[in-house]
N, CA, C and O atoms as CSV, one atom per row, in Angstrom:
chain,resi,resn,atom,element,x,y,z
A,1,MET,N,N,22.849,-147.294,-21.651
A,1,MET,CA,C,22.298,-148.482,-22.058
A,1,MET,C,C,21.036,-148.592,-22.088
A,1,MET,O,O,20.545,-148.571,-23.216
A,2,ASN,N,N,20.016,-148.755,-20.821
A,2,ASN,CA,C,18.983,-148.298,-20.584
A,2,ASN,C,C,18.194,-147.427,-21.534
A,2,ASN,O,O,17.068,-147.763,-21.898
A,3,SER,N,N,18.709,-146.431,-21.894
A,3,SER,CA,C,18.109,-145.272,-22.155
A,3,SER,C,C,18.149,-145.283,-23.867
A,3,SER,O,O,17.667,-144.456,-24.641
A,4,GLY,N,N,18.892,-146.510,-24.154
A,4,GLY,CA,C,18.584,-146.724,-25.620
A,4,GLY,C,C,17.666,-147.356,-25.474
A,4,GLY,O,O,16.634,-146.801,-25.850
A,5,ILE,N,N,17.517,-148.648,-24.942
A,5,ILE,CA,C,16.247,-149.082,-24.830
A,5,ILE,C,C,14.868,-148.623,-24.707
A,5,ILE,O,O,13.868,-149.202,-25.131
A,6,THR,N,N,14.920,-147.646,-24.150
A,6,THR,CA,C,13.924,-146.624,-23.796
A,6,THR,C,C,13.280,-145.957,-24.700
A,6,THR,O,O,12.052,-145.913,-24.756
A,7,ASP,N,N,14.290,-145.207,-25.719
A,7,ASP,CA,C,14.242,-144.630,-26.833
A,7,ASP,C,C,13.641,-145.450,-27.912
A,7,ASP,O,O,12.980,-144.930,-28.810
A,8,ILE,N,N,13.877,-146.836,-27.830
A,8,ILE,CA,C,13.508,-148.014,-29.170
A,8,ILE,C,C,12.033,-147.674,-28.679
A,8,ILE,O,O,11.298,-146.999,-29.400
A,9,LYS,N,N,11.585,-148.179,-27.369
A,9,LYS,CA,C,10.229,-148.769,-26.613
A,9,LYS,C,C,9.417,-146.932,-27.252
A,9,LYS,O,O,8.425,-146.814,-27.970
A,10,LEU,N,N,10.108,-146.015,-26.780
A,10,LEU,CA,C,8.874,-144.742,-27.167
A,10,LEU,C,C,8.789,-144.336,-28.930
A,10,LEU,O,O,7.842,-143.832,-29.533
A,11,ASN,N,N,10.041,-144.729,-29.423
A,11,ASN,CA,C,9.858,-144.650,-30.740
A,11,ASN,C,C,8.645,-145.877,-31.368
A,11,ASN,O,O,7.756,-145.558,-32.158
A,12,TYR,N,N,8.847,-147.374,-30.802
A,12,TYR,CA,C,7.656,-148.169,-31.099
A,12,TYR,C,C,6.097,-147.821,-30.629
A,12,TYR,O,O,5.128,-148.365,-31.159
A,13,VAL,N,N,5.993,-146.883,-29.609
A,13,VAL,CA,C,4.544,-146.502,-29.094
A,13,VAL,C,C,4.530,-145.449,-30.114
A,13,VAL,O,O,3.465,-145.559,-30.722
A,14,TYR,N,N,5.272,-144.413,-30.609
A,14,TYR,CA,C,4.610,-143.496,-31.425
A,14,TYR,C,C,4.421,-144.071,-32.831
A,14,TYR,O,O,3.539,-143.588,-33.541
A,15,ILE,N,N,5.107,-144.963,-33.234
A,15,ILE,CA,C,4.752,-145.374,-34.560
A,15,ILE,C,C,3.449,-146.194,-34.616
A,15,ILE,O,O,2.536,-145.997,-35.418
A,16,LEU,N,N,3.491,-147.348,-33.447
A,16,LEU,CA,C,1.974,-147.877,-33.077
A,16,LEU,C,C,0.983,-146.821,-33.175
A,16,LEU,O,O,-0.087,-146.951,-33.769
A,17,THR,N,N,1.406,-145.665,-32.514
A,17,THR,CA,C,0.058,-145.030,-32.394
A,17,THR,C,C,-0.409,-144.256,-33.616
A,17,THR,O,O,-1.577,-144.036,-33.936
A,18,ALA,N,N,0.940,-143.798,-34.380
A,18,ALA,CA,C,0.335,-143.141,-35.720
A,18,ALA,C,C,-0.279,-144.477,-36.918
A,18,ALA,O,O,-1.122,-144.280,-37.793
A,19,VAL,N,N,0.345,-145.653,-36.663
A,19,VAL,CA,C,-0.421,-146.510,-37.382
A,19,VAL,C,C,-1.921,-146.646,-36.684
A,19,VAL,O,O,-2.872,-146.709,-37.463
A,20,THR,N,N,-2.084,-146.677,-35.802
A,20,THR,CA,C,-3.512,-146.840,-35.275
A,20,THR,C,C,-4.422,-145.622,-35.610
A,20,THR,O,O,-5.577,-145.893,-35.937
A,21,GLN,N,N,-4.042,-144.295,-35.568
A,21,GLN,CA,C,-4.541,-143.307,-36.230
A,21,GLN,C,C,-4.902,-143.492,-37.455
A,21,GLN,O,O,-6.088,-143.349,-37.751
A,22,ILE,N,N,-3.948,-143.850,-38.421
A,22,ILE,CA,C,-4.320,-144.035,-39.934
A,22,ILE,C,C,-5.345,-144.936,-40.310
A,22,ILE,O,O,-6.167,-144.752,-41.208
A,23,LEU,N,N,-5.217,-146.226,-39.338
A,23,LEU,CA,C,-6.143,-147.194,-39.508
A,23,LEU,C,C,-7.336,-146.494,-39.301
A,23,LEU,O,O,-8.013,-146.226,-40.293
A,24,LYS,N,N,-7.773,-146.097,-38.028
A,24,LYS,CA,C,-8.887,-145.415,-37.703
A,24,LYS,C,C,-9.424,-144.442,-38.652
A,24,LYS,O,O,-10.645,-144.410,-38.809
A,25,THR,N,N,-8.594,-143.562,-39.372
A,25,THR,CA,C,-9.026,-142.805,-40.358
A,25,THR,C,C,-9.382,-143.148,-41.655
A,25,THR,O,O,-10.110,-142.472,-42.381
A,26,LEU,N,N,-8.704,-144.524,-42.021
A,26,LEU,CA,C,-8.975,-145.139,-43.061
A,26,LEU,C,C,-10.625,-145.912,-42.893
A,26,LEU,O,O,-11.472,-145.956,-43.786
A,27,GLU,N,N,-10.725,-146.343,-41.818
A,27,GLU,CA,C,-12.151,-146.747,-41.597
A,27,GLU,C,C,-13.064,-145.845,-41.409
A,27,GLU,O,O,-13.955,-145.974,-42.248
A,28,VAL,N,N,-13.224,-145.094,-40.774
A,28,VAL,CA,C,-13.825,-143.781,-41.187
A,28,VAL,C,C,-14.231,-143.336,-43.037
A,28,VAL,O,O,-15.296,-143.175,-43.632
A,29,MET,N,N,-13.034,-143.276,-43.382
A,29,MET,CA,C,-13.364,-143.027,-44.774
A,29,MET,C,C,-14.297,-143.951,-45.647
A,29,MET,O,O,-15.176,-143.722,-46.477
A,30,ARG,N,N,-13.619,-145.339,-44.995
A,30,ARG,CA,C,-14.409,-146.480,-45.872
A,30,ARG,C,C,-16.056,-146.121,-45.733
A,30,ARG,O,O,-16.864,-146.241,-46.654
A,31,GLU,N,N,-16.371,-145.642,-44.334
A,31,GLU,CA,C,-17.743,-146.029,-43.912
A,31,GLU,C,C,-18.287,-144.575,-44.597
A,31,GLU,O,O,-19.470,-144.442,-44.910
A,32,GLU,N,N,-17.565,-143.801,-44.737
A,32,GLU,CA,C,-18.409,-142.459,-45.518
A,32,GLU,C,C,-18.513,-142.810,-46.959
A,32,GLU,O,O,-19.457,-142.469,-47.671
A,33,GLN,N,N,-17.427,-143.553,-47.374
A,33,GLN,CA,C,-17.416,-144.095,-49.052
A,33,GLN,C,C,-18.720,-144.641,-49.331
A,33,GLN,O,O,-19.389,-144.225,-50.277
A,34,LYS,N,N,-19.185,-145.716,-48.415
A,34,LYS,CA,C,-20.055,-146.427,-48.413
A,34,LYS,C,C,-21.317,-145.724,-48.187
A,34,LYS,O,O,-22.153,-145.958,-49.060
A,35,LYS,N,N,-21.744,-144.809,-47.124
A,35,LYS,CA,C,-22.746,-143.841,-47.262
A,35,LYS,C,C,-22.777,-142.932,-48.689
A,35,LYS,O,O,-23.820,-142.798,-49.328
A,36,LEU,N,N,-21.685,-142.416,-49.041
A,36,LEU,CA,C,-22.111,-141.574,-50.324
A,36,LEU,C,C,-22.161,-142.629,-51.321
A,36,LEU,O,O,-23.016,-142.231,-52.113
A,37,LYS,N,N,-21.729,-143.740,-51.726
A,37,LYS,CA,C,-22.149,-144.824,-52.461
A,37,LYS,C,C,-23.918,-145.196,-52.483
A,37,LYS,O,O,-24.701,-145.531,-53.372
A,38,ARG,N,N,-24.002,-145.014,-51.458
A,38,ARG,CA,C,-25.473,-145.476,-50.990
A,38,ARG,C,C,-26.550,-144.124,-51.602
A,38,ARG,O,O,-27.604,-144.407,-52.172
A,39,MET,N,N,-26.151,-142.794,-51.409
A,39,MET,CA,C,-26.574,-141.761,-51.748
A,39,MET,C,C,-26.943,-141.600,-53.101
A,39,MET,O,O,-28.058,-141.274,-53.509
A,40,VAL,N,N,-25.827,-141.876,-53.844
A,40,VAL,CA,C,-25.605,-141.801,-55.139
A,40,VAL,C,C,-26.624,-142.717,-55.751
A,40,VAL,O,O,-27.448,-142.408,-56.612
A,41,SER,N,N,-26.477,-143.730,-55.262
A,41,SER,CA,C,-27.290,-144.883,-56.020
A,41,SER,C,C,-28.926,-144.729,-55.837
A,41,SER,O,O,-29.715,-145.186,-56.663
A,42,GLN,N,N,-29.353,-143.978,-54.569
A,42,GLN,CA,C,-30.634,-143.701,-54.336
A,42,GLN,C,C,-30.784,-142.554,-55.606
A,42,GLN,O,O,-31.377,-142.712,-56.674
A,43,LEU,N,N,-30.129,-141.489,-55.179
A,43,LEU,CA,C,-30.284,-140.446,-56.432
A,43,LEU,C,C,-30.343,-140.958,-57.798
A,43,LEU,O,O,-31.202,-140.593,-58.600
A,44,LEU,N,N,-29.492,-141.743,-58.039
A,44,LEU,CA,C,-29.760,-142.193,-59.508
A,44,LEU,C,C,-31.061,-143.066,-59.705
A,44,LEU,O,O,-31.510,-142.955,-60.846
A,45,THR,N,N,-31.714,-143.830,-58.952
A,45,THR,CA,C,-32.879,-144.532,-58.793
A,45,THR,C,C,-34.430,-143.460,-59.116
A,45,THR,O,O,-35.442,-143.638,-59.794
A,46,ARG,N,N,-33.955,-142.381,-58.265
A,46,ARG,CA,C,-35.318,-141.487,-58.320
A,46,ARG,C,C,-34.973,-140.394,-59.363
A,46,ARG,O,O,-35.583,-139.328,-59.440
A,47,ARG,N,N,-33.764,-140.817,-60.290
A,47,ARG,CA,C,-33.511,-139.436,-61.177
A,47,ARG,C,C,-34.818,-139.750,-62.293
A,47,ARG,O,O,-35.251,-140.784,-62.802
A,48,PRO,N,N,-35.173,-138.389,-62.379
A,48,PRO,CA,C,-36.803,-138.254,-63.360
A,48,PRO,C,C,-36.346,-138.392,-64.418
A,48,PRO,O,O,-35.160,-138.198,-64.684
A,49,SER,N,N,-37.350,-138.809,-65.337
A,49,SER,CA,C,-37.286,-139.051,-66.484
A,49,SER,C,C,-37.707,-137.777,-67.552
A,49,SER,O,O,-38.870,-137.392,-67.670
A,50,VAL,N,N,-36.670,-137.253,-68.233
A,50,VAL,CA,C,-37.094,-135.789,-68.965
A,50,VAL,C,C,-36.535,-136.314,-70.141
A,50,VAL,O,O,-35.497,-136.975,-70.176
A,51,GLU,N,N,-37.143,-136.052,-70.979
A,51,GLU,CA,C,-36.728,-135.728,-72.464
A,51,GLU,C,C,-35.691,-135.354,-72.791
A,51,GLU,O,O,-34.995,-134.713,-72.004
A,52,GLU,N,N,-35.271,-135.649,-74.077
A,52,GLU,CA,C,-34.051,-134.670,-74.192
A,52,GLU,C,C,-34.606,-133.672,-75.201
A,52,GLU,O,O,-35.382,-133.970,-76.110
A,53,PRO,N,N,-34.131,-132.465,-74.948
A,53,PRO,CA,C,-34.368,-131.339,-75.514
A,53,PRO,C,C,-34.048,-131.495,-76.958
A,53,PRO,O,O,-33.055,-132.140,-77.294
A,54,SER,N,N,-34.871,-130.914,-77.869
A,54,SER,CA,C,-34.726,-130.958,-79.469
A,54,SER,C,C,-33.552,-129.524,-79.514
A,54,SER,O,O,-32.590,-129.727,-80.255
A,55,GLY,N,N,-33.564,-128.641,-79.055
A,55,GLY,CA,C,-32.454,-127.645,-78.935
A,55,GLY,C,C,-32.129,-126.808,-77.823
A,55,GLY,O,O,-32.695,-126.981,-76.743
A,56,LEU,N,N,-31.302,-125.952,-77.980
A,56,LEU,CA,C,-31.354,-124.866,-76.786
A,56,LEU,C,C,-32.814,-124.338,-76.569
A,56,LEU,O,O,-33.710,-124.329,-77.413
A,57,PRO,N,N,-32.862,-123.996,-75.553
A,57,PRO,CA,C,-34.290,-123.235,-75.557
A,57,PRO,C,C,-33.782,-121.736,-75.520
A,57,PRO,O,O,-32.737,-121.236,-75.105
A,58,ASP,N,N,-35.047,-121.147,-76.179
A,58,ASP,CA,C,-34.877,-119.843,-76.731
A,58,ASP,C,C,-35.293,-118.738,-75.536
A,58,ASP,O,O,-36.349,-118.108,-75.596
A,59,ILE,N,N,-34.409,-118.599,-74.539
A,59,ILE,CA,C,-34.461,-117.714,-73.279
A,59,ILE,C,C,-33.949,-116.182,-73.572
A,59,ILE,O,O,-34.014,-115.335,-72.681
A,60,GLY,N,N,-33.419,-115.871,-74.915
A,60,GLY,CA,C,-32.783,-114.442,-75.381
A,60,GLY,C,C,-31.497,-114.498,-74.357
A,60,GLY,O,O,-31.315,-113.462,-73.717
A,61,ILE,N,N,-30.631,-115.528,-74.140
A,61,ILE,CA,C,-29.490,-115.592,-73.618
A,61,ILE,C,C,-28.693,-116.299,-74.468
A,61,ILE,O,O,-29.149,-117.376,-74.852
A,62,SER,N,N,-27.228,-115.849,-74.999
A,62,SER,CA,C,-26.040,-116.683,-75.335
A,62,SER,C,C,-25.212,-116.985,-74.684
A,62,SER,O,O,-24.553,-116.077,-74.178
A,63,PHE,N,N,-24.936,-118.064,-74.456
A,63,PHE,CA,C,-23.663,-118.503,-73.851
A,63,PHE,C,C,-22.396,-118.867,-74.670
A,63,PHE,O,O,-22.474,-119.477,-75.736
A,64,PRO,N,N,-21.213,-118.459,-74.114
A,64,PRO,CA,C,-20.757,-118.298,-72.918
A,64,PRO,C,C,-21.160,-116.689,-72.609
A,64,PRO,O,O,-21.246,-115.808,-73.464
A,65,LEU,N,N,-21.412,-116.521,-70.971
A,65,LEU,CA,C,-21.718,-114.653,-70.786
A,65,LEU,C,C,-20.360,-114.357,-70.903
A,65,LEU,O,O,-19.415,-115.106,-70.656
A,66,SER,N,N,-20.336,-112.982,-71.375
A,66,SER,CA,C,-19.240,-112.291,-71.128
A,66,SER,C,C,-19.255,-110.828,-70.656
A,66,SER,O,O,-18.375,-109.999,-70.891
A,67,SER,N,N,-20.430,-110.626,-69.927
A,67,SER,CA,C,-20.082,-109.320,-69.095
A,67,SER,C,C,-20.931,-109.571,-67.788
A,67,SER,O,O,-21.502,-110.622,-67.496
A,68,ILE,N,N,-20.901,-108.409,-67.065
A,68,ILE,CA,C,-22.016,-108.425,-66.154
A,68,ILE,C,C,-23.235,-107.997,-66.249
A,68,ILE,O,O,-24.016,-108.042,-65.298
A,69,GLU,N,N,-23.522,-107.556,-67.352
A,69,GLU,CA,C,-24.654,-107.293,-68.021
A,69,GLU,C,C,-25.366,-108.346,-68.418
A,69,GLU,O,O,-26.560,-108.499,-68.160
A,70,ASP,N,N,-24.440,-109.372,-69.274
A,70,ASP,CA,C,-25.190,-110.601,-69.747
A,70,ASP,C,C,-25.884,-111.556,-68.007
A,70,ASP,O,O,-26.943,-112.130,-67.751
A,71,MET,N,N,-24.780,-111.313,-67.302
A,71,MET,CA,C,-25.224,-112.025,-65.942
A,71,MET,C,C,-26.768,-111.751,-65.394
A,71,MET,O,O,-27.596,-112.552,-64.958
A,72,ASP,N,N,-26.857,-109.943,-65.631
A,72,ASP,CA,C,-27.714,-109.353,-64.973
A,72,ASP,C,C,-29.346,-109.842,-65.595
A,72,ASP,O,O,-30.442,-110.045,-65.072
A,73,SER,N,N,-28.690,-109.901,-67.246
A,73,SER,CA,C,-29.966,-110.289,-68.126
A,73,SER,C,C,-30.352,-111.736,-67.511
A,73,SER,O,O,-31.487,-111.994,-67.111
A,74,LEU,N,N,-29.336,-112.592,-67.486
A,74,LEU,CA,C,-29.546,-114.084,-67.372
A,74,LEU,C,C,-30.593,-114.253,-65.894
A,74,LEU,O,O,-31.519,-115.038,-65.686
A,75,ASP,N,N,-30.053,-113.265,-65.095
A,75,ASP,CA,C,-30.922,-113.419,-63.471
A,75,ASP,C,C,-32.211,-112.914,-63.867
A,75,ASP,O,O,-33.083,-113.781,-63.910
A,76,ILE,N,N,-32.533,-111.855,-64.140
A,76,ILE,CA,C,-33.864,-111.624,-64.665
A,76,ILE,C,C,-34.401,-112.740,-65.596
A,76,ILE,O,O,-35.373,-113.358,-65.162
A,77,THR,N,N,-34.014,-113.018,-66.562
A,77,THR,CA,C,-34.632,-114.031,-67.187
A,77,THR,C,C,-34.907,-115.672,-66.424
A,77,THR,O,O,-35.556,-116.580,-66.944
A,78,LEU,N,N,-34.328,-115.711,-65.299
A,78,LEU,CA,C,-34.529,-116.992,-64.781
A,78,LEU,C,C,-35.245,-116.762,-63.741
A,78,LEU,O,O,-35.415,-117.678,-62.936
A,79,LYS,N,N,-35.806,-115.532,-63.530
A,79,LYS,CA,C,-36.768,-115.565,-62.466
A,79,LYS,C,C,-37.981,-116.063,-63.064
A,79,LYS,O,O,-38.744,-116.588,-62.253
A,80,GLU,N,N,-38.374,-116.041,-64.287
A,80,GLU,CA,C,-39.610,-116.732,-64.919
A,80,GLU,C,C,-39.340,-118.431,-64.559
A,80,GLU,O,O,-38.239,-118.929,-64.792
A,81,ALA,N,N,-40.263,-119.092,-64.080
A,81,ALA,CA,C,-40.149,-120.245,-63.714
A,81,ALA,C,C,-39.867,-121.026,-64.838
A,81,ALA,O,O,-38.913,-121.796,-64.731
A,82,SER,N,N,-40.735,-120.990,-66.323
A,82,SER,CA,C,-40.381,-121.573,-67.172
A,82,SER,C,C,-39.298,-121.834,-67.927
A,82,SER,O,O,-38.964,-122.881,-68.483
A,83,ASN,N,N,-38.563,-120.327,-67.875
A,83,ASN,CA,C,-36.829,-120.183,-68.467
A,83,ASN,C,C,-36.105,-120.987,-67.578
A,83,ASN,O,O,-35.068,-121.448,-68.053
A,84,ALA,N,N,-36.367,-121.284,-66.410
A,84,ALA,CA,C,-35.389,-121.725,-65.255
A,84,ALA,C,C,-35.477,-123.236,-65.656
A,84,ALA,O,O,-34.448,-123.911,-65.677
A,85,THR,N,N,-36.824,-123.832,-66.010
A,85,THR,CA,C,-36.763,-125.246,-66.172
A,85,THR,C,C,-36.261,-125.472,-67.647
A,85,THR,O,O,-35.777,-126.557,-67.968
A,86,ALA,N,N,-36.370,-124.532,-68.453
A,86,ALA,CA,C,-36.036,-124.954,-69.923
A,86,ALA,C,C,-34.385,-124.880,-69.980
A,86,ALA,O,O,-33.734,-125.550,-70.781
A,87,LEU,N,N,-33.795,-123.967,-69.012
A,87,LEU,CA,C,-32.360,-123.839,-68.909
A,87,LEU,C,C,-31.950,-125.105,-68.270
A,87,LEU,O,O,-31.058,-125.680,-68.895
A,88,VAL,N,N,-32.411,-125.783,-67.043
A,88,VAL,CA,C,-32.123,-126.660,-66.114
A,88,VAL,C,C,-32.100,-128.425,-66.926
A,88,VAL,O,O,-31.246,-129.305,-66.822
A,89,SER,N,N,-33.542,-128.406,-67.791
A,89,SER,CA,C,-33.469,-129.450,-68.710
A,89,SER,C,C,-32.179,-129.347,-69.444
A,89,SER,O,O,-31.325,-130.226,-69.320
A,90,MET,N,N,-32.003,-128.282,-70.222
A,90,MET,CA,C,-30.987,-128.217,-71.284
A,90,MET,C,C,-29.504,-128.764,-70.533
A,90,MET,O,O,-28.664,-129.385,-71.184
A,91,CYS,N,N,-29.349,-128.475,-69.252
A,91,CYS,CA,C,-28.205,-128.228,-68.559
A,91,CYS,C,C,-28.060,-129.948,-68.404
A,91,CYS,O,O,-27.090,-130.613,-68.769
A,92,PHE,N,N,-29.219,-130.420,-67.805
A,92,PHE,CA,C,-29.381,-132.234,-67.589
A,92,PHE,C,C,-28.820,-132.725,-68.983
A,92,PHE,O,O,-27.990,-133.628,-69.089
A,93,TRP,N,N,-29.183,-132.263,-69.680
A,93,TRP,CA,C,-28.701,-133.345,-71.188
A,93,TRP,C,C,-27.152,-132.652,-71.582
A,93,TRP,O,O,-26.387,-133.250,-72.338
A,94,LEU,N,N,-26.913,-131.741,-71.161
A,94,LEU,CA,C,-25.462,-131.767,-71.581
A,94,LEU,C,C,-24.691,-131.841,-70.795
A,94,LEU,O,O,-23.577,-131.527,-71.214
A,95,CYS,N,N,-24.746,-132.299,-69.135
A,95,CYS,CA,C,-23.900,-132.843,-68.525
A,95,CYS,C,C,-23.707,-134.398,-68.788
A,95,CYS,O,O,-22.837,-135.023,-68.181
């Protein structure tokens, strides 16, 4: 009879421990979410004002890329800063 009560007490302790760990994890997640929310807010306030491009920049690449050669060509083209800037600007407005 005594072992039945001991088993119940042990189960209660296991359940209480599990619930405590879940609550601690939820608290950590909540704090992390607050941090991420602040970071996103800061990023949105620092967002540069970029004019909408009139069309796709002419960098000699057509999308979607369909081969390794296309990827190599894009890599070479993007090594020029002006091409990289134009492509990033285009992606900014497409997203």
